[in-house]
N, C-alpha and C positions, 0 to 999 in steps of 0.2 A: 668558317667564316671567321675573319680576324677582327678583334675589337680593339680600338685605340681611345685612350684616355686623353684630353688635352688637345683635341684635334681643333679648337680653335687658338690655339697658340702657334708661335713662330715654327717651333720643331714639328709639334703635330699637324698642321697643315701641309707642310711640305712634305712629311711622311706619307699622310693620307694621299697626295697627290703621286708620289712615286709609287705606292703600294698599289693604285688603280692602273697606274700605267704599266704596270707589269702583271696585270690581271687578277690581283686579289680581289675577294668579296669581302668589303670592308662596312663594321657598323662604327660609328662614332658616337660618343655621348656627348651631351651640352648640358650647361646650365640655364642659360640664356639665348632665348632666339635672336637676340640682336648679334650675339658674339659669331654665329654662322657668317654673318656679312664678312668677317674677318678672314675666314677660310675661303670663301668663293674669292676675294680679290685676290688671293694668292693664285686660283685656278685662272682668272681672268688675267693677271700679269703673266702668265706663262702660255695664253692663249689656250687654257684647256679647259673652256667652260663647260663644253658637254660632259666632259668627264665626273664634273661636280655632281652632276645628277644622279651618279653612281653610288654615291655614299648614302647609307642606311644610317639617318639619324635618329637617336633616340634620346629624350630627355632623361637626364640620370646625374647623380653626384657622387664622387668615391666615398663620401662620406654619409650616404643614404643607404642603408644596406637594403632595403625593400626594393630600391630601384634597380639596384646592381643585379638581382635576382633575374630581372626581366633580361638585362644589358648582357647577360653571360649565356642567353639560350642559344645553341646551337655554335658557340665559339670554340675555335678549335686553339688559337694563339692570342697572345695577349701583347700590345705595345703600351706600357705606361708611362706615359709623357707628363700627364696632370701634375701641376706642384704649384705652390706658392712661391715667387722669390721676392724677397724682402731684406733689406741689410737694416731696418729700422727696429731697433731694439724695442720697440712698442708691439711689435708683431710677433714677438717670439712665441705667445700661446697658440697663435694662428698657425704659424710655421710648422710647429711640432703637430699640431691636431691634422692639418692637410697633408702635410710630407710623411709623417710618420702612421697616423692613423688610418689616413686614407689608403696607404701604401699597404698596410696590413690588412685592409679589407680586401685590397685587390689581390693578394696573395692568398687569402683566406677562400676566397670565392674560386681562385684558379684550383686549388687543391682540391677542393671540394667537386668541382665540375670535371676534374682530371684533365685539366688544358695541357696539350702537348709541350708547348715551350710560351716561357714567359720573359718579356724584355722590359727592363726599368732603365728610363733616361734619367741618370743620376748627373754628378756633375765634379770636376776636378776639384771642387771646394771639398769633396769628400774622403780624398786620397789622403795620404799620410803627411805626415811631417818629417821633412828631411832631415838627417843624422849629420852631423859635423865630416864624416868621413864620404859622404855621398854627393854626389853633383847634381843628379836629376830624380826628381819625383816620379815613381813607378807604381804600377798595380800593386807591387810588393811592399811599397813603402810604410811602416806602421804609425798608427794613428796613435798620437800621444795625448791623451787627455789632460794630463797636466799644462800642455801648452793652450793658449788662448785661442778659440775659433768663434767664427760668427755665428749667430743663430740659425742662420741660412744653412751654414756648413754643417752645424750639429744635426739638424732635422733632415739632411739628405745622408748622412753619415748612419742616422738611426733608421732612417728607410731602407738603407741598403741592409741593415742589421735584419730588418724582416723579411728581405727577399733571402737571405741566407738562412735565415729559420726556415724559410718554406723550402727552399733547396734541401735541407735535413731532412723535411718531413717527404719528399720525394717529387718536388716540381723541378723541372728542366729550368734553368733561367741564364739569363745574359744580362750583363749589367754592362753600361756605356757610361764614359766618363769625360763628357764635352768639355773643351775650354770654353773662352768666352764665344758664342755661335752668332757668326756675322750674316745678317739676311742681306737682300737687295736695297740699297739705299734708295732706290724710287718708293720703296714701300715703308719707308721711317716713320709715317704717320698712321699705318695700321696697326701696328703693334708698339705699344708704349716702352717695353722694357728692352732691356739687353741693348744690341747693336743699334736698335732705333734710336735709343737714348743719346748713344754716342755721337751718331750721325745729326740728330736735332739740336744738340748742343752745339756741334761744331758749325753747323748752318746759321746758326743764331750768332755767331762770332766768340767762341771759345777763345779766350785769350791765353790760358794757363795749360800748360803741359807737365809731366813728371816723365822719370826717366825709369820707372819701374818696367816690369815685364811680365807677362804670363803666356798661356797657351791660347793660340787663337784657330777657328775652323769656320768653313762656310755650313749653312743650313744644309745645302744640297749635299755634302758629303757626309754629315751626320745621318740624313735620311737614306744614302745609298749604303752605306758602310753598315748601319743597323739592320737593313734590309738582307743584307748579304749573308750576315752572321745569323738571323733567324732562320734562312733558309739553308743554312749549312749544317753539319753534324755537331758543330763546336756546342757544348752546354756546359753550365757551371763554370763561366769564366767572366772575368772583367776586363774592360780594354778601355785605355786612356785615347781619346780621340782628338789629337792637335795635329794641324797643318805643320805649324811652327811657333817656337818661340819669339816672340816679336815685343821690342820696345814701346809701351804706350805713346810715345812721340811720333815713331814711324807710323803707327797706324793713324793717328790723329792728321798728322802730314798728307798722308794718303788720301784720308775722308776730304779735307780741307780742298786738295787740288782736284779731286773729282766733282766736288759741288762748286768749285772755283770760287771760292771764298779765302779770307786770309788765314795763313797757318796761326794755329798757337804759337805765341813766342816769349811767353814769360815761362821761364823755371820755376817750378812750385816745388819746393825742397820739403824735406820731411819735416821741418820745423813748421812751416807754413801750413801743410795740410793739417798737422796735429791741433793748431793753433784753431784752424778753421772749422773743424768739425766739433770741437768745443763751444765755439760761437754761435754754430748752427744748432746746436742743441738748446743753447740759451734762446735764442730767435725762436726755434719751434715750440718750445716749452709757453713763452709768452704770448705768441701769438696762435698758438694751436694750429700751426702749419706741419705737415709733413716733411720728415728729414730729408735733406738733399744730400748730405754727406753726413757718413757716420763714423765711428772710430774703426770699424772694420774694412769700410771702402776708403778712407784714409790710409791707412796699411796697406791695402793692397794696391795703390796706386803708386808706391813708391817701393814694393818689395820686388825681388828679383827672383821670381820662382822660374825653375826649369822642368818643364815636363818630358818625358821620353814616351814617344810613339811607335818603338820598335816591336811591341809585343803584336800590336794589330797590322803592321807593315809585315811581318814574320807570317801572319795567321792568315791573311788574305791577298797579300801581295798587294797591299793598298798603295795606291797614288794618289795625293793630295792635291785638291785644286791650290792654286798659289792665291794666297789671302790677297794682297795687293794687286793681282790680276782681275780677282772677282770683282773688287770693290769699284776699280776702275770700269771694266766691261758690264757689270751688271747694271750699270747707270745709264748705258746709253740706248 
């Protein structure tokens, strides 16, 4: 049996669907009964409602060790998708606890239960820092602790260190580092973070765009590639998963056109973004509001990072879904 954490999130829900479609016997853990409805909505969206009933749901928490004892009964493989995603500095402690301590618990159980293979869904945020002589960030790019990183990036990097520690102790592991993961626009109100947040802001009339860039990939590709890696003989490797490096303005324009709303038309330059996060910090402190933009997200919006996907293309001969095509056609 396969164990999936984070099965009520965007990636986990799509991964559950992909696993069951391919005949896997699956157990998924959850913390809140209400969140299971999100996963069911994914199955409903793809008209696979009958497959949803095949999930073996179990209430458990990656931070609750006794509950994991039950979760690991009869498990042979693990897909660890559960994570806290936040760029608010106030969430630093929770990020480290959930993403690092939670992953440590998962790999420790996997070692103790002699799990055949363990997959960790990480992020391109945990990849290294590009050197002056480099053009693209790869799986081999060194992490520079002297450079600034978001608390989220540090927590995912720390989680990866737990996975590599487990590998040294004999656990067969795979780490995937997806870029910005895009789900179907029609499901923008089901999942609050990631691509759903992008879709919702554009739908509400987002006026500003930036010319920064990063790697993007569809959630279907993440699920399919991860499954192929786990079924392959490949172990103890990490892979960057992006379909392409895309300028934020281009993504926002495609989303706006798909949703039939006005394209963002005001260029938010770096100075504007840096001023905005400072003002947002003051506002959130005064009115006890959650941060909508932080120093990390402001910097990311105009940074022009390029990521290489050559390793996964070579390993599996991967052909990625065109991101713009996906956005347009998954809305139909």
